[in-house]
C-alpha positions as CSV (number, residue, x, y, z in Angstrom):
1,M,-26.7,24.7,9.0
2,N,-29.2,25.4,6.2
3,G,-26.8,26.3,4.0
4,K,-25.5,29.6,5.9
5,V,-21.9,30.6,5.9
6,L,-20.6,33.3,8.3
7,K,-21.0,36.7,7.1
8,T,-18.7,38.3,8.8
9,A,-16.0,35.5,7.6
10,A,-13.9,37.8,6.3
11,C,-13.2,39.6,9.7
12,A,-12.7,36.8,11.7
13,L,-10.5,35.3,8.9
14,I,-8.2,38.8,9.8
15,S,-8.9,37.9,13.5
16,A,-7.8,34.7,13.1
17,F,-4.2,35.5,11.5
18,V,-3.5,38.2,13.9
19,L,-3.5,35.2,16.6
20,S,-1.5,33.1,14.6
21,G,1.2,35.7,15.2
22,C,1.4,37.9,11.7
23,S,0.3,41.5,12.1
24,Y,0.4,43.0,8.5
25,F,-2.6,43.4,6.9
26,P,-3.7,46.6,4.5
27,A,-6.2,49.1,5.6
28,K,-8.5,48.1,3.1
29,M,-8.1,44.9,0.7
30,P,-8.6,45.4,-2.5
31,D,-11.6,43.4,-4.5
32,L,-9.0,40.6,-6.0
33,F,-12.1,38.5,-7.2
34,P,-15.6,39.1,-8.6
35,T,-18.2,38.2,-5.8
36,D,-21.0,36.4,-8.4
37,S,-18.3,33.8,-9.8
38,K,-16.7,30.7,-8.3
39,A,-14.0,30.0,-11.2
40,A,-11.1,28.6,-10.1
41,A,-9.0,31.6,-11.6
42,P,-5.8,32.5,-10.2
43,Y,-5.7,35.6,-7.7
44,S,-2.7,37.5,-8.8
45,A,-0.3,39.7,-6.5
46,E,-0.6,42.8,-9.1
47,Q,-3.8,44.2,-10.3
48,T,-4.1,47.0,-13.1
49,T,-6.2,49.9,-12.6
50,Q,-8.3,50.9,-15.9
51,P,-7.3,54.3,-17.0
52,S,-9.8,56.9,-16.3
53,S,-11.1,59.6,-18.8
54,E,-8.9,62.8,-16.9
55,T,-5.5,60.5,-16.2
56,A,-5.5,58.7,-19.8
57,T,-2.9,56.4,-17.7
58,S,-2.5,52.9,-16.0
59,E,-1.7,52.5,-12.6
60,T,-0.7,48.8,-11.0
61,T,-1.4,48.1,-7.5
62,T,1.3,45.8,-6.0
63,V,-0.5,43.2,-3.5
64,S,1.6,41.0,-1.7
65,P,1.4,37.2,-2.0
66,A,0.8,36.9,2.1
67,D,-2.3,39.5,1.5
68,A,-3.3,37.5,-1.4
69,A,-3.5,34.4,-0.2
70,L,-5.7,35.9,3.2
71,K,-8.4,37.1,0.7
72,A,-8.3,34.0,-1.3
73,Y,-9.2,32.5,2.0
74,S,-11.5,34.6,3.0
75,D,-13.5,34.2,-0.5
76,F,-13.3,30.5,0.1
77,M,-14.9,30.6,3.5
78,E,-17.9,33.0,1.8
79,G,-18.4,30.5,-1.0
80,K,-17.3,32.8,-3.5
81,I,-14.4,30.4,-4.9
82,K,-13.2,26.8,-5.1
83,V,-10.3,24.3,-3.7
84,S,-8.6,22.4,-6.1
85,T,-7.4,18.9,-4.7
86,S,-4.3,17.5,-5.5
87,G,-3.0,14.6,-6.9
88,C,-3.1,12.6,-3.9
89,F,-7.1,12.5,-4.1
90,D,-7.2,10.8,-7.6
91,K,-9.6,7.4,-7.3
92,D,-7.0,5.4,-8.6
93,S,-4.5,6.1,-6.0
94,G,-5.9,3.4,-3.8
95,R,-6.3,6.3,-0.7
96,S,-9.9,7.1,0.0
97,Y,-11.3,10.4,1.6
98,F,-14.9,10.3,1.9
99,D,-16.1,11.1,-1.3
100,L,-13.3,13.8,-2.0
101,T,-12.0,12.9,-5.4
102,L,-9.3,14.9,-7.8
103,G,-11.3,18.0,-8.9
104,S,-12.4,21.5,-7.3
105,Y,-15.0,22.2,-4.4
106,D,-16.8,25.3,-2.7
107,I,-17.2,25.1,0.9
108,E,-20.7,24.2,0.7
109,E,-19.8,20.9,-2.1
110,M,-16.8,20.2,0.6
111,K,-19.4,19.6,3.5
112,K,-21.5,17.3,1.3
113,A,-18.4,15.3,0.0
114,V,-17.4,14.7,3.7
115,R,-20.6,13.9,4.8
116,F,-20.8,16.6,7.1
117,D,-24.1,16.9,9.0
118,A,-24.7,20.3,11.3
119,S,-28.3,19.4,12.1
120,F,-27.1,16.1,14.5
121,G,-23.9,17.6,16.6
122,S,-21.1,18.4,14.1
123,V,-19.1,21.8,14.1
124,A,-17.2,23.4,11.4
125,R,-14.1,25.6,12.2
126,Y,-11.3,27.0,10.3
127,A,-8.4,28.4,11.6
128,I,-5.4,30.3,9.6
129,V,-1.7,29.8,10.4
130,D,1.8,30.3,8.7
131,C,2.9,26.2,9.1
132,G,5.7,26.7,6.8
133,R,6.9,30.3,8.0
134,D,7.9,31.5,4.4
135,G,5.5,34.5,5.2
136,L,2.3,32.6,3.4
137,S,-0.3,31.4,5.5
138,E,-2.0,28.0,5.3
139,L,-6.0,27.4,5.8
140,A,-7.0,24.6,7.9
141,V,-10.9,23.5,7.6
142,C,-12.3,21.2,10.4
143,F,-15.4,19.0,10.2
144,E,-15.5,17.6,13.7
145,M,-18.1,14.7,14.1
146,L,-19.4,14.0,17.8
147,D,-21.0,10.9,17.1
148,H,-19.2,7.8,17.0
149,G,-20.2,6.2,13.6
150,T,-19.5,9.1,12.0
151,S,-16.1,10.3,11.1
152,S,-14.1,13.8,11.9
153,F,-12.2,15.8,8.7
154,I,-9.4,18.4,8.5
155,G,-8.3,19.5,5.4
156,I,-5.0,21.6,4.8
157,I,-5.5,24.3,2.0
158,G,-2.2,26.0,0.6
159,Y,-1.8,29.1,-1.9
160,E,0.2,28.2,-4.9
161,D,0.9,30.0,-7.8
162,G,-2.7,32.0,-7.3
163,N,-4.9,28.9,-6.6
164,L,-6.0,27.5,-3.8
165,V,-4.9,23.7,-3.5
166,M,-5.7,21.0,-0.8
167,N,-2.7,18.7,-0.3
168,S,-3.6,16.8,2.7
169,I,-6.5,15.5,5.2
170,I,-6.4,13.9,8.2
171,E,-9.4,12.1,9.0
172,E,-10.8,9.6,12.0
173,K,-13.5,7.1,12.4
174,V,-14.2,7.8,16.0
175,P,-15.1,11.2,17.7
176,N,-12.2,13.0,17.7
177,E,-10.1,16.7,18.8
178,Y,-7.6,18.6,16.5
179,R,-5.1,21.2,18.0
180,L,-3.1,23.3,15.6
181,Y,-0.4,25.2,17.1
182,D,1.8,28.3,15.5
183,G,4.8,26.3,14.9
184,G,3.0,24.5,12.1
185,Y,2.0,21.1,14.5
186,L,-1.3,19.6,14.3
187,E,-2.3,17.4,17.1
188,S,-4.8,14.9,16.4
189,S,-6.4,12.8,19.5
190,T,-9.4,10.6,19.5
191,M,-11.5,10.7,22.8
192,P,-11.1,7.2,24.5
193,F,-13.2,4.7,23.2
194,R,-14.0,0.9,24.2
195,G,-10.1,0.9,25.5
196,L,-8.8,2.8,22.5
197,Y,-7.0,5.7,22.3
198,K,-4.5,7.5,19.6
199,M,-2.7,10.3,19.4
200,V,-0.9,11.7,16.2
201,L,1.3,14.7,16.0
202,I,1.6,16.4,12.2
203,R,4.2,18.7,11.0
204,V,2.2,20.7,8.4
205,E,4.7,22.1,6.1
206,T,4.3,24.7,3.6
207,G,1.6,24.7,1.1
208,G,-0.5,22.5,3.5
209,K,1.9,19.3,2.8
210,C,1.8,16.9,5.7
211,T,4.4,14.9,7.8
212,E,3.7,12.5,10.4
213,V,5.9,13.2,13.4
214,F,4.7,10.2,16.0
215,T,1.8,8.1,16.9
216,Y,1.0,7.4,20.4
217,S,-1.6,5.0,21.3
218,E,-3.1,3.2,24.2
219,Y,-4.5,-0.2,24.0
220,Q,-6.7,-2.2,26.9
221,G,-7.4,-5.7,27.0
222,S,-7.8,-8.0,23.5
223,Y,-6.9,-4.2,21.9
224,A,-3.6,-4.7,22.4
225,A,-3.1,-7.4,19.6
226,N,-3.4,-4.1,17.2
227,V,0.4,-3.8,17.7
228,I,0.8,-6.8,15.6
229,K,-0.4,-5.4,12.7
230,H,2.0,-2.3,13.0
231,L,4.7,-4.4,13.4
232,R,3.6,-6.5,9.9
233,K,2.8,-3.4,8.3
234,T,0.0,-5.4,7.1
235,E,-4.0,-5.7,7.6
236,E,-3.7,-9.5,7.1
237,E,-2.6,-10.2,10.5
238,S,-5.4,-9.8,13.0
239,G,-4.1,-10.6,16.2
240,S,-6.3,-13.6,16.5
241,G,-5.8,-15.7,19.6
242,Y,-5.8,-12.6,22.3
243,E,-9.7,-11.9,22.2
244,N,-9.7,-12.5,25.9
245,L,-7.3,-10.4,27.6
246,P,-8.5,-9.0,30.4
247,N,-9.2,-5.1,30.3
248,D,-6.8,-3.9,33.1
249,F,-3.9,-5.3,30.8
250,L,-2.4,-2.0,29.0
251,I,0.1,-1.5,26.3
252,R,1.3,2.0,25.0
253,E,2.9,2.2,22.0
254,F,5.0,5.1,20.2
255,I,5.9,5.1,16.4
256,S,7.9,7.1,14.7
257,E,9.8,6.7,11.6
258,G,8.5,2.9,11.2
259,Q,10.1,2.1,14.8
260,V,7.8,0.6,17.0
261,V,8.3,1.3,21.2
262,I,6.1,-0.2,23.8
263,C,5.2,0.0,27.2
264,V,3.7,-2.7,29.0
265,S,1.6,-2.3,32.6
266,G,-1.5,-3.6,34.0
267,W,-0.2,-7.4,34.6
268,S,-3.0,-9.9,35.6
269,S,-2.3,-11.7,38.7
270,S,-4.2,-14.8,36.8
271,E,-2.1,-17.4,35.9
272,A,-3.7,-18.2,32.9
273,D,-4.4,-14.6,31.9
274,R,-0.4,-13.5,32.5
275,N,0.5,-16.6,30.4
276,L,-1.8,-14.8,27.6
277,E,-0.1,-11.8,28.2
278,E,3.4,-12.7,28.0
279,Q,2.7,-14.6,24.9
280,L,1.6,-11.6,23.2
281,V,4.4,-9.6,24.4
282,N,7.3,-11.9,23.4
283,K,5.4,-11.9,19.8
284,L,5.7,-8.4,19.5
285,R,9.3,-8.4,20.8
286,S,9.8,-11.0,18.3
287,L,8.5,-9.0,15.7
288,G,11.0,-6.1,16.2
289,A,9.3,-3.9,19.3
290,Q,11.0,-2.2,21.7
291,E,10.2,-2.1,25.1
292,V,10.5,0.9,27.7
293,G,9.7,2.0,30.9
294,E,6.6,4.0,31.8
295,D,8.8,7.1,32.7
296,K,10.4,6.9,28.8
297,M,7.3,6.5,27.0
298,T,6.0,9.5,28.8
299,E,9.0,11.5,27.6
300,L,8.7,10.2,24.1
301,A,4.8,11.1,24.1
302,S,5.4,14.3,25.0
303,T,4.2,17.1,22.6
304,K,5.8,20.2,24.8
305,D,8.7,20.4,22.4
306,Y,6.5,21.2,19.4
307,T,3.3,22.9,20.7
308,A,4.3,26.5,21.4
309,K,1.1,28.6,21.6
310,E,-2.3,26.7,20.1
311,V,-3.9,28.7,17.2
312,S,-7.7,29.7,18.0
313,W,-10.3,28.3,15.7
314,T,-13.3,29.9,14.3
315,A,-16.6,28.7,13.9
316,V,-18.4,28.5,10.4
317,N,-21.4,28.0,12.2
318,A,-22.2,28.9,15.7
319,E,-25.5,26.5,15.7
320,N,-23.9,23.8,17.8
321,T,-22.0,26.1,20.1
322,T,-24.7,27.9,21.9
323,P,-23.7,28.3,25.3
324,S,-25.7,26.8,28.2
325,S,-25.6,29.9,30.5
326,A,-28.3,31.6,27.8
327,G,-30.4,28.5,27.5
328,I,-31.3,26.4,24.4
329,A,-34.5,26.7,22.6
330,K,-36.2,24.5,20.2
331,V,-39.9,24.9,18.6
332,A,-41.8,21.9,17.8
333,G,-44.4,23.1,15.9
334,N,-47.2,23.7,18.6
335,F,-44.8,24.4,21.3
336,S,-41.3,25.3,22.0
337,I,-39.3,24.3,25.4
338,T,-35.8,25.8,26.5
339,V,-33.2,23.9,28.5
340,Y,-30.9,25.6,31.1
341,M,-27.8,23.6,31.8
342,D,-25.3,25.9,33.6
343,P,-26.3,25.9,37.3
344,E,-23.9,28.5,37.8
345,S,-25.5,31.0,35.4
346,S,-27.5,34.2,35.7
347,E,-30.0,32.9,33.5
348,Y,-30.3,29.8,35.2
349,T,-30.5,31.3,39.1
350,G,-32.6,34.0,37.5
351,L,-35.4,31.6,36.8
352,G,-36.9,31.6,40.2
353,N,-38.9,29.1,41.9
354,V,-38.7,25.5,40.8
355,V,-40.8,22.0,40.6
356,H,-38.4,19.3,40.9
357,A,-39.1,16.8,38.4
358,L,-36.0,14.7,39.6
359,N,-34.2,15.8,42.6
360,S,-31.3,13.7,43.1
361,G,-28.6,12.0,40.8
362,N,-24.8,11.9,40.6
363,G,-25.0,14.0,37.2
364,T,-25.6,18.1,36.6
365,D,-28.4,20.1,37.5
366,M,-30.8,21.1,34.9
367,R,-34.0,23.2,34.3
368,F,-36.6,23.6,31.7
369,V,-39.6,25.6,30.6
370,C,-42.0,25.2,28.3
371,D,-44.2,27.8,26.9
372,S,-47.3,26.1,26.5
373,D,-49.5,23.6,28.7
374,D,-49.7,19.7,28.8
375,V,-46.5,19.3,26.8
376,T,-45.5,16.0,28.1
377,V,-41.6,15.8,29.0
378,I,-40.1,12.6,29.4
379,L,-36.4,11.7,30.6
380,E,-35.1,8.5,29.6
381,K,-32.1,6.9,30.4
382,G,-30.4,3.8,27.4
383,A,-27.6,3.4,25.8
384,W,-26.5,4.1,22.4
385,D,-27.1,1.3,19.8
386,M,-23.6,1.1,17.5
387,N,-25.6,-1.1,15.0
388,T,-28.1,1.1,14.1
389,D,-26.2,4.2,15.8
390,K,-29.0,5.5,17.3
391,F,-30.4,5.7,20.9
392,A,-31.8,2.8,22.6
393,P,-34.4,3.7,25.8
394,E,-34.1,1.4,28.4
395,K,-36.2,3.1,31.0
396,E,-38.3,6.3,32.1
397,I,-36.5,8.6,34.9
398,F,-39.3,10.9,35.0
399,N,-42.9,12.0,32.9
400,V,-43.9,15.3,33.7
401,Q,-47.0,16.8,32.1
402,A,-45.6,20.6,31.9
403,K,-47.6,23.8,32.5
404,A,-46.5,26.7,30.7
405,G,-44.1,29.1,32.7
406,I,-43.5,26.4,35.3
407,V,-39.4,26.2,36.1
408,Y,-38.9,22.3,36.2
409,Q,-35.6,21.0,37.9
410,F,-33.9,17.9,37.0
411,N,-30.4,15.9,37.6
412,C,-29.0,14.6,34.2
413,V,-25.2,13.0,33.3
414,A,-24.0,14.2,29.9
415,G,-22.0,11.9,28.0
416,D,-18.7,12.1,26.4
417,V,-18.8,10.4,23.3
418,F,-22.2,8.6,23.6
419,P,-25.3,9.9,25.4
420,Y,-26.7,8.2,28.3
421,Y,-30.0,10.1,28.6
422,R,-32.6,11.3,26.2
423,I,-35.5,13.9,26.3
424,R,-38.7,13.7,24.9
425,A,-40.9,16.4,24.8
426,V,-44.5,15.6,23.2
427,K,-47.5,17.7,22.7
428,G,-50.1,16.4,19.8
429,S,-48.4,14.8,16.8
430,F,-45.2,16.9,17.4
431,T,-42.5,15.8,19.2
432,A,-38.6,17.0,20.2
433,E,-36.0,14.1,20.9
434,W,-32.6,15.8,22.7
435,L,-29.8,13.6,23.6
436,V,-27.4,14.9,26.3
437,L,-24.0,15.2,25.4
438,K,-21.0,17.3,25.8
439,S,-19.7,19.7,23.4
440,K,-15.6,19.1,22.6
441,V,-15.8,22.7,21.1
442,N,-16.7,25.3,24.2
443,K,-16.4,22.6,27.3
444,V,-20.3,23.0,27.7
445,T,-23.0,20.9,27.6
446,V,-25.2,21.0,24.5
447,I,-28.2,19.1,23.7
448,K,-28.3,17.7,19.9
449,S,-32.2,17.7,18.8
450,S,-34.5,16.5,16.3
451,I,-37.8,17.6,15.7
452,K,-40.8,15.7,14.4
453,G,-44.2,16.5,13.6
454,A,-47.2,16.8,10.9
């Protein structure tokens, strides 16, 4: 992201606010805060104009709190002012929110505090919505990490007595997706990962304070023992003894106001496995879990009564949301390479005749073009090493000595959470390494890259 913030943030904020259902906004927003200051001074709903030599009188311009809030949000996103964190960020409270503590942060300081890394597939977005239905909007700032091993973060900011205050944040340790609705509801859902899935529905109140409505989870195999911890409300009970439950065994869990409801399916045909599964379920019942059928669980976990209209997010930085149809180019010192990943786009089909670097596969046909001769382009298949958070190559799929201007086509599978393939382009001492992943932002394939060289 290189420290850049959208220069047109104010206009985008206005558009986002209109999308949220509010139609009022002054034709010209008064300058309520000095451009070169980041002091946490309050915004006032009334501004006094100094008397001119002609009139020798004072005029007072009244700005509504709603418009003052919008101006404050715009200035924060442009890096002009800071947001204060509320008392729940006190480091002695026992709660951990990345490196955010009690204090004040501008947008760049907040990115550092939540360890936001735009260079490796992370995206930053924001949205405005009147969550409390009181005429004052709230600002949601989302830092969404697309890699496992990093956390996703969303902060809810309110406008209080002329100041911006962050009252609540939500974080997830696995790749996550957030949906915000104009009724003031936030849906936080993790991407399915190794037999785990969780969705939390949150009510965002006035000022950005959050209340959890319910949590819905799915646990396969040995992960089903996690329900024990929720019933005991402690981390001490690990659910040991159920490490060998088969993966087809599924427990769906619904938690609301402390009540735990479960739905069990995927029972094993093996007598030994079935006995172990029944042992776990009996323990959950004894701890107070209520069991329901699949239809009832689906009804409980539905969000249709809360999600009237989804609010659009605005990208803080569009660096990682480049549409695949336009082609994604990277320059690595003495060469550049452009990859096209949308077979139906005019940019892709307009490339002309192709040379097949790989003409078979079960993924998506992709193409690349180099601007220089003798660039070695390698497609590697591998796996993501969770211990090192790095791609571990297993074998080469192809190795091509590319020539300038020649269009090469290959087939590749883009991973949802972890990359299955890496593209390496090498010439001399310069290397571009690209991991092929799907974007959760605009539903197109993007390539995450790093450049190495002398």
